[in-house]
PyMOL Python script that loads the backbone (N, CA, C, O; Angstrom):
from pymol import cmd

cmd.read_pdbstr("""\
ATOM      1  N   MET A   1     -24.904   1.519  25.066  1.00  0.00           N
ATOM      2  CA  MET A   1     -25.181   0.158  24.567  1.00  0.00           C
ATOM      3  C   MET A   1     -25.800  -0.715  25.570  1.00  0.00           C
ATOM      4  O   MET A   1     -25.232  -0.944  26.638  1.00  0.00           O
ATOM      5  N   GLN A   2     -26.927  -1.206  25.271  1.00  0.00           N
ATOM      6  CA  GLN A   2     -27.701  -2.083  26.201  1.00  0.00           C
ATOM      7  C   GLN A   2     -28.245  -3.178  25.394  1.00  0.00           C
ATOM      8  O   GLN A   2     -28.859  -2.940  24.355  1.00  0.00           O
ATOM      9  N   GLN A   3     -28.036  -4.437  25.850  1.00  0.00           N
ATOM     10  CA  GLN A   3     -28.515  -5.644  25.357  1.00  0.00           C
ATOM     11  C   GLN A   3     -29.958  -5.879  25.643  1.00  0.00           C
ATOM     12  O   GLN A   3     -30.334  -5.926  26.814  1.00  0.00           O
ATOM     13  N   ILE A   4     -30.781  -6.027  24.666  1.00  0.00           N
ATOM     14  CA  ILE A   4     -32.164  -6.156  24.948  1.00  0.00           C
ATOM     15  C   ILE A   4     -32.883  -7.668  24.594  1.00  0.00           C
ATOM     16  O   ILE A   4     -34.085  -7.907  24.708  1.00  0.00           O
ATOM     17  N   SER A   5     -31.963  -8.503  24.193  1.00  0.00           N
ATOM     18  CA  SER A   5     -32.274  -9.861  24.069  1.00  0.00           C
ATOM     19  C   SER A   5     -30.920 -10.599  23.988  1.00  0.00           C
ATOM     20  O   SER A   5     -29.865  -9.987  24.156  1.00  0.00           O
ATOM     21  N   ASN A   6     -30.968 -12.026  23.707  1.00  0.00           N
ATOM     22  CA  ASN A   6     -29.746 -12.696  23.532  1.00  0.00           C
ATOM     23  C   ASN A   6     -28.851 -12.126  22.300  1.00  0.00           C
ATOM     24  O   ASN A   6     -27.620 -12.161  22.307  1.00  0.00           O
ATOM     25  N   ASN A   7     -29.573 -11.642  21.331  1.00  0.00           N
ATOM     26  CA  ASN A   7     -28.902 -11.286  19.964  1.00  0.00           C
ATOM     27  C   ASN A   7     -29.050  -9.619  19.756  1.00  0.00           C
ATOM     28  O   ASN A   7     -28.143  -8.981  19.223  1.00  0.00           O
ATOM     29  N   ALA A   8     -30.110  -9.074  20.166  1.00  0.00           N
ATOM     30  CA  ALA A   8     -30.313  -7.624  19.829  1.00  0.00           C
ATOM     31  C   ALA A   8     -29.727  -6.809  20.883  1.00  0.00           C
ATOM     32  O   ALA A   8     -29.856  -7.101  22.072  1.00  0.00           O
ATOM     33  N   ILE A   9     -29.066  -5.760  20.455  1.00  0.00           N
ATOM     34  CA  ILE A   9     -28.437  -4.572  21.322  1.00  0.00           C
ATOM     35  C   ILE A   9     -28.777  -3.219  20.987  1.00  0.00           C
ATOM     36  O   ILE A   9     -28.498  -2.735  19.890  1.00  0.00           O
ATOM     37  N   SER A  10     -29.333  -2.633  21.840  1.00  0.00           N
ATOM     38  CA  SER A  10     -29.871  -1.332  21.672  1.00  0.00           C
ATOM     39  C   SER A  10     -28.618  -0.315  21.617  1.00  0.00           C
ATOM     40  O   SER A  10     -27.813  -0.334  22.549  1.00  0.00           O
ATOM     41  N   MET A  11     -28.441   0.596  20.505  1.00  0.00           N
ATOM     42  CA  MET A  11     -27.260   1.503  20.377  1.00  0.00           C
ATOM     43  C   MET A  11     -27.850   2.740  20.008  1.00  0.00           C
ATOM     44  O   MET A  11     -27.990   3.068  18.830  1.00  0.00           O
ATOM     45  N   GLY A  12     -28.227   3.492  21.044  1.00  0.00           N
ATOM     46  CA  GLY A  12     -28.864   4.781  20.788  1.00  0.00           C
ATOM     47  C   GLY A  12     -30.315   4.606  20.309  1.00  0.00           C
ATOM     48  O   GLY A  12     -31.136   3.962  20.961  1.00  0.00           O
ATOM     49  N   GLN A  13     -30.603   5.227  19.104  1.00  0.00           N
ATOM     50  CA  GLN A  13     -32.019   5.065  18.578  1.00  0.00           C
ATOM     51  C   GLN A  13     -31.977   3.816  17.629  1.00  0.00           C
ATOM     52  O   GLN A  13     -32.914   3.470  16.908  1.00  0.00           O
ATOM     53  N   TYR A  14     -30.878   3.248  17.718  1.00  0.00           N
ATOM     54  CA  TYR A  14     -30.759   1.830  16.619  1.00  0.00           C
ATOM     55  C   TYR A  14     -30.896   0.619  17.528  1.00  0.00           C
ATOM     56  O   TYR A  14     -30.707   0.661  18.743  1.00  0.00           O
ATOM     57  N   VAL A  15     -31.217  -0.389  16.886  1.00  0.00           N
ATOM     58  CA  VAL A  15     -31.128  -1.803  17.343  1.00  0.00           C
ATOM     59  C   VAL A  15     -30.266  -2.694  16.520  1.00  0.00           C
ATOM     60  O   VAL A  15     -30.678  -2.916  15.381  1.00  0.00           O
ATOM     61  N   VAL A  16     -29.146  -3.244  16.885  1.00  0.00           N
ATOM     62  CA  VAL A  16     -28.341  -4.174  16.175  1.00  0.00           C
ATOM     63  C   VAL A  16     -28.393  -5.530  16.373  1.00  0.00           C
ATOM     64  O   VAL A  16     -28.195  -5.909  17.528  1.00  0.00           O
ATOM     65  N   SER A  17     -28.621  -6.396  15.486  1.00  0.00           N
ATOM     66  CA  SER A  17     -28.717  -7.886  15.775  1.00  0.00           C
ATOM     67  C   SER A  17     -27.625  -8.450  15.168  1.00  0.00           C
ATOM     68  O   SER A  17     -27.660  -8.649  13.954  1.00  0.00           O
ATOM     69  N   PRO A  18     -26.528  -8.778  15.905  1.00  0.00           N
ATOM     70  CA  PRO A  18     -25.393  -9.598  15.228  1.00  0.00           C
ATOM     71  C   PRO A  18     -25.826 -11.181  15.122  1.00  0.00           C
ATOM     72  O   PRO A  18     -26.636 -11.704  15.888  1.00  0.00           O
ATOM     73  N   ALA A  19     -25.228 -11.780  14.168  1.00  0.00           N
ATOM     74  CA  ALA A  19     -25.402 -13.106  14.042  1.00  0.00           C
ATOM     75  C   ALA A  19     -24.116 -13.827  13.502  1.00  0.00           C
ATOM     76  O   ALA A  19     -23.251 -13.155  12.941  1.00  0.00           O
ATOM     77  N   THR A  20     -23.984 -15.086  13.650  1.00  0.00           N
ATOM     78  CA  THR A  20     -22.986 -15.857  12.947  1.00  0.00           C
ATOM     79  C   THR A  20     -23.634 -17.149  12.319  1.00  0.00           C
ATOM     80  O   THR A  20     -24.659 -17.741  12.657  1.00  0.00           O
ATOM     81  N   HIS A  21     -22.773 -17.402  11.348  1.00  0.00           N
ATOM     82  CA  HIS A  21     -23.175 -18.577  10.432  1.00  0.00           C
ATOM     83  C   HIS A  21     -21.969 -19.442  10.025  1.00  0.00           C
ATOM     84  O   HIS A  21     -20.991 -18.996   9.424  1.00  0.00           O
ATOM     85  N   PRO A  22     -22.142 -20.814  10.438  1.00  0.00           N
ATOM     86  CA  PRO A  22     -21.162 -21.806  10.081  1.00  0.00           C
ATOM     87  C   PRO A  22     -20.860 -21.880   8.696  1.00  0.00           C
ATOM     88  O   PRO A  22     -21.762 -21.697   7.879  1.00  0.00           O
ATOM     89  N   THR A  23     -19.514 -22.166   8.277  1.00  0.00           N
ATOM     90  CA  THR A  23     -19.215 -22.403   6.871  1.00  0.00           C
ATOM     91  C   THR A  23     -19.023 -23.824   6.761  1.00  0.00           C
ATOM     92  O   THR A  23     -19.042 -24.602   7.714  1.00  0.00           O
ATOM     93  N   ASP A  24     -18.818 -24.159   5.428  1.00  0.00           N
ATOM     94  CA  ASP A  24     -18.585 -25.553   5.046  1.00  0.00           C
ATOM     95  C   ASP A  24     -17.165 -26.114   5.426  1.00  0.00           C
ATOM     96  O   ASP A  24     -16.852 -27.304   5.452  1.00  0.00           O
ATOM     97  N   CYS A  25     -16.332 -24.990   5.727  1.00  0.00           N
ATOM     98  CA  CYS A  25     -14.872 -25.351   6.045  1.00  0.00           C
ATOM     99  C   CYS A  25     -14.770 -25.430   7.635  1.00  0.00           C
ATOM    100  O   CYS A  25     -13.642 -25.574   8.105  1.00  0.00           O
ATOM    101  N   GLY A  26     -15.703 -25.358   8.374  1.00  0.00           N
ATOM    102  CA  GLY A  26     -15.621 -25.260   9.836  1.00  0.00           C
ATOM    103  C   GLY A  26     -15.294 -23.935  10.479  1.00  0.00           C
ATOM    104  O   GLY A  26     -14.919 -23.848  11.648  1.00  0.00           O
ATOM    105  N   GLY A  27     -15.457 -22.870   9.639  1.00  0.00           N
ATOM    106  CA  GLY A  27     -15.113 -21.719  10.252  1.00  0.00           C
ATOM    107  C   GLY A  27     -16.617 -20.973  10.380  1.00  0.00           C
ATOM    108  O   GLY A  27     -17.662 -21.615  10.275  1.00  0.00           O
ATOM    109  N   PHE A  28     -16.575 -19.609  10.606  1.00  0.00           N
ATOM    110  CA  PHE A  28     -17.968 -18.933  10.833  1.00  0.00           C
ATOM    111  C   PHE A  28     -17.796 -17.458  10.110  1.00  0.00           C
ATOM    112  O   PHE A  28     -16.726 -16.853  10.034  1.00  0.00           O
ATOM    113  N   ARG A  29     -18.912 -17.057   9.657  1.00  0.00           N
ATOM    114  CA  ARG A  29     -19.208 -15.905   8.916  1.00  0.00           C
ATOM    115  C   ARG A  29     -19.990 -15.021   9.839  1.00  0.00           C
ATOM    116  O   ARG A  29     -20.688 -15.508  10.728  1.00  0.00           O
ATOM    117  N   ALA A  30     -19.888 -13.762   9.649  1.00  0.00           N
ATOM    118  CA  ALA A  30     -20.621 -12.793  10.428  1.00  0.00           C
ATOM    119  C   ALA A  30     -21.571 -11.972   9.715  1.00  0.00           C
ATOM    120  O   ALA A  30     -21.387 -11.775   8.514  1.00  0.00           O
ATOM    121  N   SER A  31     -22.627 -11.438  10.346  1.00  0.00           N
ATOM    122  CA  SER A  31     -23.661 -10.575   9.662  1.00  0.00           C
ATOM    123  C   SER A  31     -24.222  -9.927  10.781  1.00  0.00           C
ATOM    124  O   SER A  31     -24.019 -10.353  11.918  1.00  0.00           O
ATOM    125  N   PHE A  32     -25.026  -8.767  10.513  1.00  0.00           N
ATOM    126  CA  PHE A  32     -25.807  -8.293  11.446  1.00  0.00           C
ATOM    127  C   PHE A  32     -26.936  -7.523  10.843  1.00  0.00           C
ATOM    128  O   PHE A  32     -26.744  -7.284   9.651  1.00  0.00           O
ATOM    129  N   SER A  33     -28.031  -7.080  11.317  1.00  0.00           N
ATOM    130  CA  SER A  33     -29.055  -6.225  11.005  1.00  0.00           C
ATOM    131  C   SER A  33     -29.075  -4.955  11.836  1.00  0.00           C
ATOM    132  O   SER A  33     -28.726  -5.036  13.014  1.00  0.00           O
ATOM    133  N   VAL A  34     -29.460  -3.761  11.316  1.00  0.00           N
ATOM    134  CA  VAL A  34     -29.634  -2.577  12.054  1.00  0.00           C
ATOM    135  C   VAL A  34     -31.027  -2.206  11.665  1.00  0.00           C
ATOM    136  O   VAL A  34     -31.490  -2.282  10.527  1.00  0.00           O
ATOM    137  N   HIS A  35     -31.685  -1.766  12.820  1.00  0.00           N
ATOM    138  CA  HIS A  35     -33.059  -1.284  12.774  1.00  0.00           C
ATOM    139  C   HIS A  35     -33.130   0.197  13.256  1.00  0.00           C
ATOM    140  O   HIS A  35     -32.766   0.574  14.370  1.00  0.00           O
ATOM    141  N   GLY A  36     -33.635   0.970  12.291  1.00  0.00           N
ATOM    142  CA  GLY A  36     -33.746   2.471  12.624  1.00  0.00           C
ATOM    143  C   GLY A  36     -34.957   2.718  13.561  1.00  0.00           C
ATOM    144  O   GLY A  36     -35.669   1.838  14.044  1.00  0.00           O
ATOM    145  N   PRO A  37     -35.079   4.088  13.746  1.00  0.00           N
ATOM    146  CA  PRO A  37     -36.250   4.438  14.642  1.00  0.00           C
ATOM    147  C   PRO A  37     -37.671   4.082  13.835  1.00  0.00           C
ATOM    148  O   PRO A  37     -37.769   4.020  12.610  1.00  0.00           O
ATOM    149  N   GLN A  38     -38.625   3.888  14.686  1.00  0.00           N
ATOM    150  CA  GLN A  38     -39.958   3.644  14.130  1.00  0.00           C
ATOM    151  C   GLN A  38     -40.477   4.801  13.458  1.00  0.00           C
ATOM    152  O   GLN A  38     -39.935   5.875  13.718  1.00  0.00           O
ATOM    153  N   GLY A  39     -41.460   4.775  12.615  1.00  0.00           N
ATOM    154  CA  GLY A  39     -42.110   5.820  12.055  1.00  0.00           C
ATOM    155  C   GLY A  39     -41.855   6.111  10.550  1.00  0.00           C
ATOM    156  O   GLY A  39     -41.687   5.148   9.803  1.00  0.00           O
ATOM    157  N   ASN A  40     -41.812   7.461  10.023  1.00  0.00           N
ATOM    158  CA  ASN A  40     -41.688   7.606   8.612  1.00  0.00           C
ATOM    159  C   ASN A  40     -40.247   7.316   8.172  1.00  0.00           C
ATOM    160  O   ASN A  40     -40.012   6.954   7.019  1.00  0.00           O
ATOM    161  N   GLY A  41     -39.365   7.461   9.010  1.00  0.00           N
ATOM    162  CA  GLY A  41     -37.883   7.411   8.640  1.00  0.00           C
ATOM    163  C   GLY A  41     -37.381   6.101   9.039  1.00  0.00           C
ATOM    164  O   GLY A  41     -36.157   5.969   9.003  1.00  0.00           O
ATOM    165  N   SER A  42     -38.067   5.134   9.401  1.00  0.00           N
ATOM    166  CA  SER A  42     -37.620   3.852   9.851  1.00  0.00           C
ATOM    167  C   SER A  42     -37.027   3.057   8.579  1.00  0.00           C
ATOM    168  O   SER A  42     -37.348   3.261   7.408  1.00  0.00           O
ATOM    169  N   TYR A  43     -36.224   2.238   8.985  1.00  0.00           N
ATOM    170  CA  TYR A  43     -35.547   1.252   8.039  1.00  0.00           C
ATOM    171  C   TYR A  43     -34.913   0.029   8.727  1.00  0.00           C
ATOM    172  O   TYR A  43     -34.717   0.098   9.940  1.00  0.00           O
ATOM    173  N   CYS A  44     -34.592  -1.040   8.080  1.00  0.00           N
ATOM    174  CA  CYS A  44     -33.949  -2.190   8.431  1.00  0.00           C
ATOM    175  C   CYS A  44     -32.957  -2.550   7.273  1.00  0.00           C
ATOM    176  O   CYS A  44     -33.295  -2.632   6.092  1.00  0.00           O
ATOM    177  N   ARG A  45     -31.602  -2.769   7.789  1.00  0.00           N
ATOM    178  CA  ARG A  45     -30.720  -3.172   6.674  1.00  0.00           C
ATOM    179  C   ARG A  45     -30.022  -4.311   7.223  1.00  0.00           C
ATOM    180  O   ARG A  45     -29.785  -4.346   8.431  1.00  0.00           O
ATOM    181  N   VAL A  46     -29.639  -5.332   6.381  1.00  0.00           N
ATOM    182  CA  VAL A  46     -28.954  -6.499   6.676  1.00  0.00           C
ATOM    183  C   VAL A  46     -27.485  -6.513   6.026  1.00  0.00           C
ATOM    184  O   VAL A  46     -27.331  -6.256   4.832  1.00  0.00           O
ATOM    185  N   PHE A  47     -26.465  -6.813   6.838  1.00  0.00           N
ATOM    186  CA  PHE A  47     -25.154  -6.764   6.216  1.00  0.00           C
ATOM    187  C   PHE A  47     -24.467  -8.127   6.526  1.00  0.00           C
ATOM    188  O   PHE A  47     -24.395  -8.594   7.663  1.00  0.00           O
ATOM    189  N   ARG A  48     -23.977  -8.710   5.426  1.00  0.00           N
ATOM    190  CA  ARG A  48     -23.360  -9.916   5.398  1.00  0.00           C
ATOM    191  C   ARG A  48     -21.870  -9.879   5.019  1.00  0.00           C
ATOM    192  O   ARG A  48     -21.467  -9.129   4.130  1.00  0.00           O
ATOM    193  N   PHE A  49     -21.096 -10.664   5.675  1.00  0.00           N
ATOM    194  CA  PHE A  49     -19.486 -10.473   5.327  1.00  0.00           C
ATOM    195  C   PHE A  49     -18.916 -11.832   4.835  1.00  0.00           C
ATOM    196  O   PHE A  49     -19.190 -12.903   5.378  1.00  0.00           O
ATOM    197  N   ASP A  50     -18.121 -11.700   3.788  1.00  0.00           N
ATOM    198  CA  ASP A  50     -17.423 -12.927   3.313  1.00  0.00           C
ATOM    199  C   ASP A  50     -16.311 -13.328   4.023  1.00  0.00           C
ATOM    200  O   ASP A  50     -15.823 -14.411   3.699  1.00  0.00           O
ATOM    201  N   LYS A  51     -15.799 -12.701   4.919  1.00  0.00           N
ATOM    202  CA  LYS A  51     -14.489 -13.110   5.706  1.00  0.00           C
ATOM    203  C   LYS A  51     -15.026 -14.228   6.772  1.00  0.00           C
ATOM    204  O   LYS A  51     -15.998 -14.175   7.524  1.00  0.00           O
ATOM    205  N   ALA A  52     -14.118 -15.194   6.587  1.00  0.00           N
ATOM    206  CA  ALA A  52     -14.325 -16.216   7.623  1.00  0.00           C
ATOM    207  C   ALA A  52     -13.557 -16.183   8.765  1.00  0.00           C
ATOM    208  O   ALA A  52     -12.373 -15.867   8.650  1.00  0.00           O
ATOM    209  N   PHE A  53     -14.089 -16.495  10.030  1.00  0.00           N
ATOM    210  CA  PHE A  53     -13.463 -16.477  11.231  1.00  0.00           C
ATOM    211  C   PHE A  53     -13.233 -17.706  11.933  1.00  0.00           C
ATOM    212  O   PHE A  53     -14.032 -18.605  11.673  1.00  0.00           O
ATOM    213  N   ALA A  54     -12.293 -17.962  12.791  1.00  0.00           N
ATOM    214  CA  ALA A  54     -11.934 -19.343  13.246  1.00  0.00           C
ATOM    215  C   ALA A  54     -12.829 -19.805  14.382  1.00  0.00           C
ATOM    216  O   ALA A  54     -13.025 -20.981  14.688  1.00  0.00           O
ATOM    217  N   SER A  55     -13.391 -18.642  15.021  1.00  0.00           N
ATOM    218  CA  SER A  55     -14.389 -19.122  15.975  1.00  0.00           C
ATOM    219  C   SER A  55     -15.623 -18.278  15.793  1.00  0.00           C
ATOM    220  O   SER A  55     -15.637 -17.243  15.127  1.00  0.00           O
ATOM    221  N   ARG A  56     -16.779 -18.846  16.500  1.00  0.00           N
ATOM    222  CA  ARG A  56     -18.083 -18.261  16.480  1.00  0.00           C
ATOM    223  C   ARG A  56     -17.956 -16.970  17.305  1.00  0.00           C
ATOM    224  O   ARG A  56     -18.626 -15.997  16.957  1.00  0.00           O
ATOM    225  N   GLU A  57     -17.137 -16.892  18.383  1.00  0.00           N
ATOM    226  CA  GLU A  57     -17.126 -15.688  19.131  1.00  0.00           C
ATOM    227  C   GLU A  57     -16.316 -14.479  18.321  1.00  0.00           C
ATOM    228  O   GLU A  57     -16.683 -13.306  18.388  1.00  0.00           O
ATOM    229  N   ALA A  58     -15.290 -14.874  17.630  1.00  0.00           N
ATOM    230  CA  ALA A  58     -14.600 -13.880  16.801  1.00  0.00           C
ATOM    231  C   ALA A  58     -15.571 -13.366  15.682  1.00  0.00           C
ATOM    232  O   ALA A  58     -15.467 -12.207  15.279  1.00  0.00           O
ATOM    233  N   ALA A  59     -16.403 -14.122  15.237  1.00  0.00           N
ATOM    234  CA  ALA A  59     -17.412 -13.525  14.090  1.00  0.00           C
ATOM    235  C   ALA A  59     -18.484 -12.602  14.862  1.00  0.00           C
ATOM    236  O   ALA A  59     -18.903 -11.532  14.419  1.00  0.00           O
ATOM    237  N   ARG A  60     -18.822 -13.125  15.959  1.00  0.00           N
ATOM    238  CA  ARG A  60     -19.772 -12.229  16.646  1.00  0.00           C
ATOM    239  C   ARG A  60     -19.228 -10.866  16.972  1.00  0.00           C
ATOM    240  O   ARG A  60     -19.902  -9.850  16.803  1.00  0.00           O
ATOM    241  N   LEU A  61     -18.044 -10.856  17.424  1.00  0.00           N
ATOM    242  CA  LEU A  61     -17.393  -9.728  17.928  1.00  0.00           C
ATOM    243  C   LEU A  61     -17.145  -8.874  16.740  1.00  0.00           C
ATOM    244  O   LEU A  61     -17.318  -7.669  16.925  1.00  0.00           O
ATOM    245  N   PHE A  62     -16.794  -9.235  15.621  1.00  0.00           N
ATOM    246  CA  PHE A  62     -16.659  -8.494  14.308  1.00  0.00           C
ATOM    247  C   PHE A  62     -18.214  -8.040  14.000  1.00  0.00           C
ATOM    248  O   PHE A  62     -18.375  -6.850  13.729  1.00  0.00           O
ATOM    249  N   ALA A  63     -19.164  -8.745  14.017  1.00  0.00           N
ATOM    250  CA  ALA A  63     -20.514  -8.395  13.716  1.00  0.00           C
ATOM    251  C   ALA A  63     -20.907  -7.333  14.592  1.00  0.00           C
ATOM    252  O   ALA A  63     -21.487  -6.393  14.050  1.00  0.00           O
ATOM    253  N   VAL A  64     -20.713  -7.276  15.859  1.00  0.00           N
ATOM    254  CA  VAL A  64     -21.157  -6.284  16.926  1.00  0.00           C
ATOM    255  C   VAL A  64     -20.326  -5.102  16.655  1.00  0.00           C
ATOM    256  O   VAL A  64     -20.935  -4.033  16.692  1.00  0.00           O
ATOM    257  N   THR A  65     -19.041  -5.058  16.385  1.00  0.00           N
ATOM    258  CA  THR A  65     -18.237  -3.882  16.067  1.00  0.00           C
ATOM    259  C   THR A  65     -18.872  -3.332  14.735  1.00  0.00           C
ATOM    260  O   THR A  65     -19.195  -2.144  14.772  1.00  0.00           O
ATOM    261  N   GLN A  66     -19.050  -3.871  13.815  1.00  0.00           N
ATOM    262  CA  GLN A  66     -19.367  -3.428  12.412  1.00  0.00           C
ATOM    263  C   GLN A  66     -20.825  -2.805  12.660  1.00  0.00           C
ATOM    264  O   GLN A  66     -21.153  -1.777  12.066  1.00  0.00           O
ATOM    265  N   GLY A  67     -21.703  -3.460  13.565  1.00  0.00           N
ATOM    266  CA  GLY A  67     -23.049  -2.808  13.855  1.00  0.00           C
ATOM    267  C   GLY A  67     -22.798  -1.520  14.520  1.00  0.00           C
ATOM    268  O   GLY A  67     -23.357  -0.485  14.155  1.00  0.00           O
ATOM    269  N   TRP A  68     -21.933  -1.580  15.525  1.00  0.00           N
ATOM    270  CA  TRP A  68     -21.810  -0.319  16.315  1.00  0.00           C
ATOM    271  C   TRP A  68     -21.301   0.821  15.382  1.00  0.00           C
ATOM    272  O   TRP A  68     -21.786   1.950  15.455  1.00  0.00           O
ATOM    273  N   LEU A  69     -20.358   0.514  14.549  1.00  0.00           N
ATOM    274  CA  LEU A  69     -19.860   1.586  13.532  1.00  0.00           C
ATOM    275  C   LEU A  69     -21.036   2.001  12.594  1.00  0.00           C
ATOM    276  O   LEU A  69     -21.141   3.171  12.228  1.00  0.00           O
ATOM    277  N   GLN A  70     -21.868   1.094  12.228  1.00  0.00           N
ATOM    278  CA  GLN A  70     -22.836   1.396  11.277  1.00  0.00           C
ATOM    279  C   GLN A  70     -24.025   2.444  12.021  1.00  0.00           C
ATOM    280  O   GLN A  70     -24.445   3.481  11.506  1.00  0.00           O
ATOM    281  N   ALA A  71     -24.394   1.954  13.203  1.00  0.00           N
ATOM    282  CA  ALA A  71     -25.230   2.753  14.182  1.00  0.00           C
ATOM    283  C   ALA A  71     -24.662   4.040  14.593  1.00  0.00           C
ATOM    284  O   ALA A  71     -25.403   4.928  15.016  1.00  0.00           O
ATOM    285  N   SER A  72     -23.460   4.190  14.500  1.00  0.00           N
ATOM    286  CA  SER A  72     -22.759   5.561  14.981  1.00  0.00           C
ATOM    287  C   SER A  72     -22.743   6.551  13.856  1.00  0.00           C
ATOM    288  O   SER A  72     -22.744   7.762  14.075  1.00  0.00           O
ATOM    289  N   MET A  73     -22.729   6.017  12.602  1.00  0.00           N
ATOM    290  CA  MET A  73     -22.682   6.850  11.356  1.00  0.00           C
ATOM    291  C   MET A  73     -23.808   7.802  11.275  1.00  0.00           C
ATOM    292  O   MET A  73     -24.906   7.423  11.682  1.00  0.00           O
ATOM    293  N   GLN A  74     -23.668   8.992  10.798  1.00  0.00           N
ATOM    294  CA  GLN A  74     -24.885   9.828  10.389  1.00  0.00           C
ATOM    295  C   GLN A  74     -25.843   9.297   9.570  1.00  0.00           C
ATOM    296  O   GLN A  74     -25.384   8.794   8.544  1.00  0.00           O
ATOM    297  N   PRO A  75     -27.181   9.244   9.716  1.00  0.00           N
ATOM    298  CA  PRO A  75     -28.170   8.678   8.782  1.00  0.00           C
ATOM    299  C   PRO A  75     -27.919   9.331   7.342  1.00  0.00           C
ATOM    300  O   PRO A  75     -27.453  10.456   7.162  1.00  0.00           O
ATOM    301  N   PRO A  76     -28.300   8.451   6.374  1.00  0.00           N
ATOM    302  CA  PRO A  76     -28.175   9.216   4.968  1.00  0.00           C
ATOM    303  C   PRO A  76     -29.495  10.130   4.684  1.00  0.00           C
ATOM    304  O   PRO A  76     -30.640   9.825   5.020  1.00  0.00           O
ATOM    305  N   PRO A  77     -29.154  11.147   4.093  1.00  0.00           N
ATOM    306  CA  PRO A  77     -30.322  12.256   3.774  1.00  0.00           C
ATOM    307  C   PRO A  77     -31.582  11.521   3.070  1.00  0.00           C
ATOM    308  O   PRO A  77     -31.532  10.648   2.203  1.00  0.00           O
ATOM    309  N   LEU A  78     -32.506  11.991   3.554  1.00  0.00           N
ATOM    310  CA  LEU A  78     -33.859  11.482   2.792  1.00  0.00           C
ATOM    311  C   LEU A  78     -34.158  12.262   1.528  1.00  0.00           C
ATOM    312  O   LEU A  78     -34.024  13.478   1.386  1.00  0.00           O
ATOM    313  N   CYS A  79     -34.617  11.320   0.561  1.00  0.00           N
ATOM    314  CA  CYS A  79     -34.762  11.958  -0.712  1.00  0.00           C
ATOM    315  C   CYS A  79     -36.015  12.591  -0.993  1.00  0.00           C
ATOM    316  O   CYS A  79     -36.194  13.154  -2.073  1.00  0.00           O
TER     317      CYS A  79
END
""", "prot")
cmd.dss("prot")
cmd.show_as("cartoon", "prot")
cmd.util.cbc("prot")
cmd.orient("prot")
């Protein structure tokens, strides 16, 4: 796992970009995007979560963990 910017983290052949978003109640929500390899089989997916966290760091840690899990999964078969 290598951090390539303040937000993007290289995880093997994927790049995961975690993000946090403030809620109206003072909490934070997590999201991340995962970018696949360049070329014919490339893709970008965005995941947003409804769970609210008490701190920005907790939401970021959740997003990084979920991004790592997504990047570790086997790619779906191409149709």
